[in-house]
DOPA-458691 format. One line per 5 residues: number of its first residue (from 1); for each residue x negated, y, z negated of C-alpha. Coordinates in pm, 1 decimal, always signed. Example, Ala and Ser with C-alpha at 12.3 -4.5 7.8 and 13.67 -1.06 7.14 Angstrom:
2
1> -1230.0 -450.0 -780.0 ~ -1367.0 -106.0 -714.0
***
This chain:
447
1> +124.5 -2823.2 -1461.9 ~ +415.4 -2611.3 -1582.9 ~ +730.9 -2764.4 -1721.3 ~ +1054.6 -2646.6 -1564.2 ~ +1129.9 -2443.9 -1876.6
6> +789.3 -2276.0 -1858.8 ~ +834.0 -2208.4 -1487.5 ~ +1172.6 -2046.1 -1556.9 ~ +1017.9 -1808.8 -1811.5 ~ +725.8 -1730.8 -1580.5
11> +960.0 -1655.9 -1288.0 ~ +1164.7 -1420.6 -1507.5 ~ +848.2 -1244.8 -1626.3 ~ +704.8 -1213.3 -1275.6 ~ +1035.4 -1088.5 -1135.8
16> +1061.3 -816.4 -1398.1 ~ +700.9 -701.7 -1352.1 ~ +707.2 -707.8 -969.9 ~ +1029.8 -504.4 -964.3 ~ +864.2 -244.5 -1187.2
21> +551.8 -232.6 -968.9 ~ +760.4 -223.2 -650.7 ~ +953.2 +75.8 -784.7 ~ +627.3 +255.2 -870.0 ~ +481.7 +188.0 -525.0
26> +775.7 +242.8 -291.7 ~ +1000.5 +489.5 -475.1 ~ +768.6 +687.0 -701.1 ~ +462.5 +668.0 -472.3 ~ +257.4 +621.6 -789.0
31> +127.2 +262.9 -815.8 ~ -27.7 +152.7 -1143.8 ~ -210.2 -151.0 -998.4 ~ -400.5 -229.4 -681.2 ~ -247.0 -394.1 -375.2
36> -452.5 -705.2 -450.5 ~ -291.1 -741.4 -794.9 ~ +59.1 -685.1 -654.5 ~ -3.5 -936.9 -374.4 ~ -130.9 -1195.1 -623.2
41> +175.7 -1165.1 -847.2 ~ +407.7 -1185.0 -546.8 ~ +234.7 -1494.4 -411.6 ~ +262.6 -1665.4 -750.4 ~ +634.6 -1588.7 -767.4
46> +687.3 -1712.7 -411.6 ~ +498.4 -2032.8 -493.9 ~ +705.4 -2099.2 -806.8 ~ +1034.2 -2031.8 -627.4 ~ +927.0 -2273.0 -354.3
51> +839.5 -2539.5 -610.5 ~ +1159.2 -2481.7 -810.8 ~ +1419.0 -2365.8 -554.0 ~ +1705.4 -2404.0 -803.4 ~ +1538.9 -2138.5 -1020.9
56> +1503.4 -1891.1 -732.5 ~ +1712.0 -1574.8 -762.5 ~ +1875.7 -1462.0 -434.2 ~ +1793.0 -1106.3 -543.3 ~ +1427.8 -1189.3 -609.1
61> +1187.7 -902.0 -529.5 ~ +1009.9 -1118.2 -271.5 ~ +1323.6 -1091.1 -57.8 ~ +1333.2 -714.5 -73.7 ~ +1164.4 -445.6 +131.9
66> +1058.2 -100.3 +22.5 ~ +1236.8 +93.9 -252.1 ~ +1563.9 +270.3 -321.9 ~ +1608.4 +603.1 -142.8 ~ +1568.1 +916.1 -352.6
71> +1884.1 +1110.2 -430.8 ~ +1743.7 +1439.1 -306.8 ~ +1762.7 +1319.9 +57.1 ~ +2065.7 +1224.7 +262.0 ~ +2090.9 +847.3 +287.5
76> +2070.8 +682.2 +629.1 ~ +2188.5 +331.3 +718.8 ~ +1960.2 +149.6 +961.9 ~ +2149.6 -19.6 +1244.6 ~ +1877.7 -285.0 +1249.7
81> +1714.5 -372.3 +919.2 ~ +1356.0 -253.3 +877.1 ~ +1170.8 -567.1 +774.6 ~ +847.7 -632.7 +592.9 ~ +587.8 -896.4 +680.7
86> +463.2 -1208.3 +507.6 ~ +92.7 -1195.0 +428.8 ~ -193.5 -1431.1 +508.2 ~ -519.7 -1397.0 +317.2 ~ -731.5 -1651.6 +505.5
91> -774.3 -1815.0 +844.2 ~ -620.2 -2131.3 +698.7 ~ -300.4 -1943.2 +614.3 ~ -283.2 -1803.1 +968.7 ~ -318.6 -2157.6 +1104.6
96> -44.8 -2276.9 +867.7 ~ +180.1 -1996.2 +995.6 ~ +118.8 -2104.8 +1355.6 ~ +200.6 -2466.9 +1269.5 ~ +528.5 -2360.6 +1108.2
101> +649.3 -2156.5 +1403.3 ~ +549.0 -2419.2 +1660.3 ~ +758.3 -2676.7 +1476.3 ~ +1060.4 -2452.7 +1536.4 ~ +994.6 -2421.6 +1911.1
106> +1033.7 -2683.4 +2187.1 ~ +733.4 -2911.9 +2214.6 ~ +443.9 -2778.5 +2425.6 ~ +586.0 -2425.6 +2430.0 ~ +309.6 -2187.9 +2538.1
111> +273.8 -1911.9 +2279.2 ~ +73.2 -1594.0 +2320.3 ~ +16.2 -1353.1 +2034.1 ~ -14.0 -977.3 +2011.1 ~ -267.6 -843.9 +1759.6
116> -270.4 -486.8 +1626.8 ~ -394.5 -298.4 +1322.6 ~ -185.7 -299.6 +1005.9 ~ -175.9 +73.0 +936.4 ~ -160.3 +192.5 +576.5
121> +107.4 +459.6 +603.7 ~ +477.2 +524.4 +549.4 ~ +706.7 +328.5 +782.6 ~ +961.5 +553.1 +953.0 ~ +1236.8 +525.3 +1212.0
126> +1291.8 +784.3 +1485.7 ~ +1616.6 +811.5 +1684.4 ~ +1617.2 +984.5 +2026.1 ~ +1926.7 +1067.5 +2227.8 ~ +1884.3 +1189.3 +2585.0
131> +1512.9 +1228.8 +2517.3 ~ +1554.9 +1452.8 +2210.9 ~ +1462.5 +1361.4 +1852.5 ~ +1786.0 +1366.9 +1650.5 ~ +1690.1 +1180.7 +1332.0
136> +1392.3 +1054.1 +1140.4 ~ +1421.7 +834.1 +833.9 ~ +1213.6 +635.2 +587.6 ~ +1242.8 +258.8 +558.1 ~ +1386.7 +278.5 +205.2
141> +1506.0 -67.2 +101.6 ~ +1519.6 -184.5 +462.1 ~ +1894.2 -128.2 +493.3 ~ +1922.6 +231.8 +372.7 ~ +1652.3 +496.8 +403.7
146> +1616.5 +871.3 +356.9 ~ +1673.7 +1135.0 +621.6 ~ +1343.6 +1327.7 +646.7 ~ +1396.7 +1461.5 +999.7 ~ +1285.1 +1817.5 +927.8
151> +964.3 +1699.7 +762.7 ~ +882.7 +1458.4 +1045.8 ~ +931.0 +1733.6 +1302.2 ~ +623.8 +1904.5 +1154.0 ~ +399.5 +1615.3 +1267.7
156> +230.5 +1715.9 +1590.2 ~ +198.2 +1353.9 +1707.0 ~ +576.5 +1295.7 +1699.2 ~ +732.2 +1407.3 +2031.3 ~ +1036.1 +1627.6 +1983.2
161> +1129.1 +1552.1 +2344.9 ~ +1025.1 +1242.9 +2538.0 ~ +848.3 +1233.5 +2871.2 ~ +1079.1 +1153.8 +3163.1 ~ +1208.5 +916.1 +3269.3
166> +1342.9 +833.5 +2924.1 ~ +1634.6 +613.2 +2814.3 ~ +1968.5 +755.6 +2701.1 ~ +1910.7 +613.7 +2352.5 ~ +1605.6 +467.6 +2181.9
171> +1485.7 +393.3 +1830.5 ~ +1110.3 +408.5 +1774.1 ~ +939.9 +281.8 +1463.2 ~ +592.2 +357.5 +1343.4 ~ +372.4 +480.7 +1059.0
176> +332.5 +832.2 +925.3 ~ -36.3 +853.9 +838.7 ~ -288.7 +1067.4 +658.1 ~ -651.6 +1040.6 +766.6 ~ -926.6 +964.3 +516.5
181> -1085.0 +1304.4 +580.2 ~ -760.7 +1488.3 +506.0 ~ -708.2 +1279.4 +190.6 ~ -1055.9 +1366.4 +66.9 ~ -991.7 +1739.8 +118.0
186> -646.3 +1716.9 -38.9 ~ -774.8 +1537.9 -348.7 ~ -1045.3 +1802.6 -393.5 ~ -767.9 +2063.7 -403.5 ~ -560.5 +1849.2 -640.0
191> -857.9 +1805.6 -872.4 ~ -942.5 +2175.2 -864.7 ~ -583.0 +2260.2 -959.7 ~ -579.9 +1998.3 -1235.9 ~ -322.4 +1785.0 -1058.7
196> -304.0 +1407.7 -1023.7 ~ -509.5 +1262.8 -738.1 ~ -340.9 +1058.9 -465.8 ~ -428.0 +689.5 -490.8 ~ -467.2 +630.0 -116.8
201> -371.2 +757.9 +227.5 ~ -38.3 +575.4 +220.9 ~ +76.9 +736.6 -102.6 ~ -48.8 +1077.4 +7.6 ~ +150.4 +1049.9 +331.8
206> +462.8 +932.8 +148.0 ~ +432.6 +1205.6 -113.8 ~ +391.0 +1469.2 +154.5 ~ +701.0 +1360.7 +346.6 ~ +917.9 +1329.8 +37.2
211> +918.9 +1704.7 -23.8 ~ +1222.3 +1924.5 +26.3 ~ +1010.0 +2198.2 +186.1 ~ +896.6 +2098.9 +539.3 ~ +616.4 +2357.0 +517.1
216> +431.7 +2130.8 +273.7 ~ +449.4 +1836.1 +512.3 ~ +310.7 +2057.7 +789.7 ~ +23.6 +2176.6 +570.4 ~ -79.0 +1820.1 +487.9
221> -189.5 +1745.8 +846.4 ~ -11.7 +1413.1 +888.0 ~ -18.9 +1196.8 +1200.7 ~ +212.9 +934.0 +1346.8 ~ +147.7 +610.1 +1534.6
226> +430.3 +413.7 +1695.3 ~ +441.0 +33.4 +1699.6 ~ +789.1 -92.7 +1791.1 ~ +1120.9 -35.0 +1969.9 ~ +1397.4 -220.4 +1781.5
231> +1677.4 -89.7 +2004.9 ~ +1706.5 +86.9 +2340.9 ~ +1969.9 +132.0 +2612.6 ~ +1907.8 +66.5 +2980.5 ~ +1559.2 -82.6 +2946.0
236> +1465.7 -448.0 +2900.4 ~ +1138.9 -588.6 +2771.7 ~ +1003.1 -940.6 +2788.1 ~ +714.6 -893.0 +2545.5 ~ +608.5 -682.2 +2250.8
241> +306.3 -565.3 +2447.3 ~ +542.5 -421.2 +2712.2 ~ +704.2 -212.3 +2437.0 ~ +364.5 -64.7 +2353.5 ~ +304.8 +27.3 +2716.6
246> +649.2 +191.9 +2738.6 ~ +592.1 +390.7 +2419.0 ~ +273.0 +536.0 +2565.0 ~ +459.6 +643.0 +2879.7 ~ +714.2 +826.7 +2663.8
251> +436.4 +1027.3 +2499.7 ~ +373.8 +842.8 +2173.2 ~ +34.2 +787.8 +2015.0 ~ -55.1 +422.9 +1954.1 ~ -373.1 +278.9 +1815.0
256> -603.8 +148.2 +2087.2 ~ -720.4 -155.1 +1886.2 ~ -484.9 -423.3 +2016.8 ~ -517.5 -754.8 +2195.1 ~ -309.6 -1026.4 +2361.4
261> -439.7 -1352.9 +2215.8 ~ -383.2 -1684.5 +2390.8 ~ -526.5 -1890.2 +2103.9 ~ -589.7 -1862.9 +1731.2 ~ -959.8 -1835.3 +1816.8
266> -873.7 -1513.8 +2000.9 ~ -683.4 -1395.0 +1691.8 ~ -979.6 -1460.6 +1462.1 ~ -1212.9 -1288.0 +1705.6 ~ -995.1 -976.6 +1693.1
271> -978.9 -992.7 +1312.0 ~ -1360.4 -1005.0 +1299.2 ~ -1389.1 -708.2 +1536.5 ~ -1150.9 -500.1 +1327.9 ~ -1337.2 -588.6 +1008.3
276> -1649.1 -427.9 +1155.6 ~ -1478.8 -100.6 +1250.2 ~ -1268.6 -60.2 +933.9 ~ -1528.5 +131.8 +726.3 ~ -1552.3 +408.9 +988.2
281> -1191.4 +394.7 +1103.7 ~ -1029.9 +736.9 +1036.7 ~ -712.4 +592.1 +880.8 ~ -643.1 +344.9 +604.8 ~ -590.4 -9.6 +727.8
286> -592.5 -327.3 +523.2 ~ -532.0 -590.9 +787.8 ~ -410.9 -708.9 +1125.6 ~ -52.0 -777.9 +1234.4 ~ -19.3 -1089.8 +1450.5
291> +310.7 -1129.3 +1638.4 ~ +448.7 -1376.5 +1889.7 ~ +437.2 -1161.5 +2203.2 ~ +734.6 -1316.2 +2385.8 ~ +1059.0 -1150.6 +2268.5
296> +1276.1 -1450.5 +2360.2 ~ +1063.4 -1668.0 +2134.1 ~ +1083.8 -1402.4 +1863.4 ~ +1461.8 -1416.4 +1876.6 ~ +1457.6 -1794.9 +1860.4
301> +1229.4 -1794.5 +1555.7 ~ +1442.8 -1535.4 +1377.8 ~ +1410.6 -1393.8 +1028.5 ~ +1393.1 -1558.3 +687.8 ~ +1445.2 -1349.7 +375.7
306> +1273.2 -1012.1 +412.1 ~ +1037.7 -1104.9 +695.9 ~ +1040.0 -1227.3 +1056.7 ~ +908.5 -1578.9 +1117.2 ~ +742.0 -1460.4 +1437.0
311> +486.9 -1230.6 +1272.4 ~ +231.5 -1241.4 +994.3 ~ +3.4 -979.0 +838.9 ~ -354.5 -1093.2 +789.1 ~ -496.4 -895.0 +497.4
316> -864.7 -853.1 +426.7 ~ -987.1 -939.8 +77.7 ~ -1053.0 -660.3 -166.2 ~ -1387.9 -500.1 -87.2 ~ -1646.4 -493.7 -361.2
321> -1966.3 -301.9 -427.1 ~ -2210.7 -258.2 -714.1 ~ -2317.2 +65.5 -876.0 ~ -2453.3 +202.0 -1205.9 ~ -2238.2 +368.0 -1472.0
326> -2395.0 +708.0 -1543.9 ~ -2144.5 +825.2 -1804.6 ~ -1806.7 +759.2 -1966.3 ~ -1591.6 +1064.9 -2035.0 ~ -1240.6 +1109.8 -2170.5
331> -934.0 +1268.8 -2010.1 ~ -634.3 +1393.7 -2209.0 ~ -298.7 +1312.6 -2052.9 ~ +46.7 +1470.8 -2065.2 ~ +148.9 +1270.7 -2372.9
336> -182.8 +1337.4 -2546.0 ~ -323.8 +992.2 -2477.0 ~ -701.6 +978.2 -2431.4 ~ -810.2 +781.1 -2125.0 ~ -1175.7 +682.3 -2071.6
341> -1315.9 +748.2 -1724.0 ~ -1628.3 +578.6 -1587.5 ~ -1861.6 +789.3 -1373.8 ~ -2108.5 +606.3 -1155.1 ~ -2357.9 +662.7 -879.0
346> -2163.3 +741.3 -559.1 ~ -2120.8 +426.6 -352.6 ~ -1937.7 +328.9 -34.4 ~ -1635.6 +102.0 -84.6 ~ -1367.4 +27.0 +176.7
351> -1479.1 +310.4 +400.2 ~ -1500.0 +594.4 +147.2 ~ -1749.5 +711.2 -113.8 ~ -1631.8 +680.2 -473.6 ~ -1793.0 +800.0 -795.2
356> -1546.9 +732.2 -1078.0 ~ -1275.4 +497.4 -1196.9 ~ -1037.6 +489.3 -1490.8 ~ -1112.2 +238.0 -1766.3 ~ -755.0 +271.4 -1898.8
361> -822.6 +216.7 -2271.4 ~ -1066.2 +78.4 -2528.5 ~ -920.2 -270.4 -2489.6 ~ -1032.6 -264.9 -2125.9 ~ -1379.9 -137.9 -2222.3
366> -1418.0 -412.4 -2481.5 ~ -1286.7 -678.8 -2246.4 ~ -1539.1 -582.3 -1980.7 ~ -1811.7 -514.2 -2237.0 ~ -1904.0 -207.6 -2033.8
371> -2179.9 +30.3 -2146.7 ~ -2324.4 +353.3 -2009.6 ~ -2611.5 +248.8 -1783.1 ~ -2458.8 -87.0 -1687.7 ~ -2459.3 -222.2 -1334.3
376> -2096.1 -293.4 -1250.6 ~ -1886.6 -442.0 -971.7 ~ -1613.1 -215.6 -836.2 ~ -1350.3 -306.0 -582.0 ~ -1076.7 -153.0 -371.1
381> -799.4 -334.1 -188.0 ~ -762.7 -126.4 +127.4 ~ -816.0 +238.0 +27.9 ~ -693.9 +256.6 -329.3 ~ -867.6 +420.3 -622.4
386> -1145.8 +183.3 -733.8 ~ -1150.1 -28.8 -1046.5 ~ -1433.7 -181.4 -1244.4 ~ -1388.8 -557.8 -1237.3 ~ -1715.5 -693.9 -1375.3
391> -2031.1 -604.0 -1564.8 ~ -2356.6 -762.8 -1444.3 ~ -2511.2 -824.2 -1785.0 ~ -2818.5 -987.4 -1631.8 ~ -2905.7 -646.1 -1484.9
396> -2934.6 -482.5 -1827.8 ~ -3264.9 -320.4 -1928.6 ~ -3193.2 -265.6 -2295.8 ~ -3142.6 +108.2 -2253.7 ~ -2765.7 +83.9 -2204.9
401> -2547.4 +269.6 -2456.8 ~ -2218.4 +157.7 -2608.5 ~ -1920.5 +392.7 -2578.7 ~ -1694.5 +498.9 -2864.0 ~ -1376.0 +702.4 -2849.6
406> -1422.3 +1055.0 -2990.3 ~ -1278.9 +1133.2 -3332.5 ~ -1162.0 +1474.3 -3210.7 ~ -990.9 +1583.5 -2888.8 ~ -1250.5 +1685.3 -2626.2
411> -1021.1 +1969.0 -2514.0 ~ -889.2 +2134.6 -2831.0 ~ -1096.9 +1974.4 -3108.1 ~ -795.0 +1841.9 -3299.8 ~ -804.8 +1508.9 -3482.7
416> -761.3 +1194.5 -3270.6 ~ -521.0 +929.8 -3401.6 ~ -513.1 +557.9 -3320.1 ~ -174.7 +399.9 -3254.2 ~ -125.1 +26.4 -3220.9
421> +144.8 -96.8 -2985.9 ~ +259.2 -445.0 -3085.6 ~ +411.5 -701.4 -2850.8 ~ +509.6 -1066.6 -2894.7 ~ +175.4 -1188.2 -2760.1
426> -78.4 -920.1 -2842.7 ~ -142.2 -563.0 -2942.9 ~ -321.9 -273.6 -2777.9 ~ -481.4 +35.7 -2926.2 ~ -429.6 +382.0 -2779.0
431> -590.1 +706.8 -2891.9 ~ -390.9 +1030.3 -2904.8 ~ -461.4 +1398.8 -2963.8 ~ -252.2 +1501.3 -3264.6 ~ -227.3 +1866.7 -3157.6
436> +119.3 +1925.2 -3010.3 ~ -0.8 +2253.2 -2857.3 ~ -315.9 +2108.5 -2694.9 ~ -375.9 +2298.7 -2371.5 ~ -447.3 +1976.0 -2178.4
441> -111.7 +1829.2 -2282.4 ~ +75.8 +2147.5 -2199.0 ~ -97.7 +2194.4 -1863.6 ~ -24.7 +1839.4 -1748.3 ~ +327.9 +1862.0 -1880.6
446> +401.8 +2150.4 -1642.3 ~ +281.4 +1959.0 -1332.3
***
């Protein structure tokens, strides 16, 4: 058990780290950790703030959504805040969510749920006036987003004009998406040109739409799927499922995997069905969104913090697979740092075939005890770049080879220098090319 003083320090540490990771993910579109790691840190912070409410910061990252808008786009204020969702990682947590909402409703209130896929894309808002698209914006921090109208107009699945009869005014929200096939082709081009690979379909979609030149967004082959109508004039809905039906009539594309669930058993059945189709599903998806279908009940349940009480996102656990390490090579980065890269027999993880993963540094190699020829466990949360999480030492044959960092740069042949970075708790060793004119450093520096 933590003392209150220890909890205070842990909360401060978690808050600082989560803010950094949130900025990388939502603003820079360049996450340094997997979704599973981010979710774990966030859940720990939420748990500590619940246990010690007097230590909770009102500006805690668990109460925020998205990231700050980039200066290169015009800022847009959302009339209705674009919220995030609380996560559930097990059936027990879904049941706990149901118990919480039913306590807030009159006794014996009949509740039906609407289940749909949790798409792994960039959340956007579309404004239509008299059936014509007049503005498209990112979620940003939930209150203020970025005007990316011209880029969104390049997406073939976003109607520029709605099918009649249409309302005088309507806001449509949905996900800008990149398919797995397009991501694979794009990363092949990125690799061929010596550029950084996109971590997943979400980051590729976000990076494509956050370009000043709309031609680039058009070339990336993005799609759009609608999921909600936060505001509309002259039309009334009783349920969330009615909104979906109306969106289809207006000409929007919506995913066909959806279900009205009368019981939690129906919810779990849908979750199981989706789990089976995920590997072959053309887009990245890491879960199922479960909402109270009745809009009157939604309004009664309201919002707490960054998320509505009436919805929860069930997220599948990180998928794992085993494979054999065939080689460990070294990449030279922009700053000259040498990063080991594990190559392994191609294997299917989370719906895509992967054949390599960064090992970050020698500390990571030593921690894992990884050798060339080892059988290893790799995992991906959703569709992120894989990571090696475990070495199956019992699978060793005795022919495995230990890896050592090269003494000279694999690109230019210059001497490699070790530099130790000290912190209060530990130290880490990094290896650098000492040649300031190394072609690898210069090439990456221009990207």
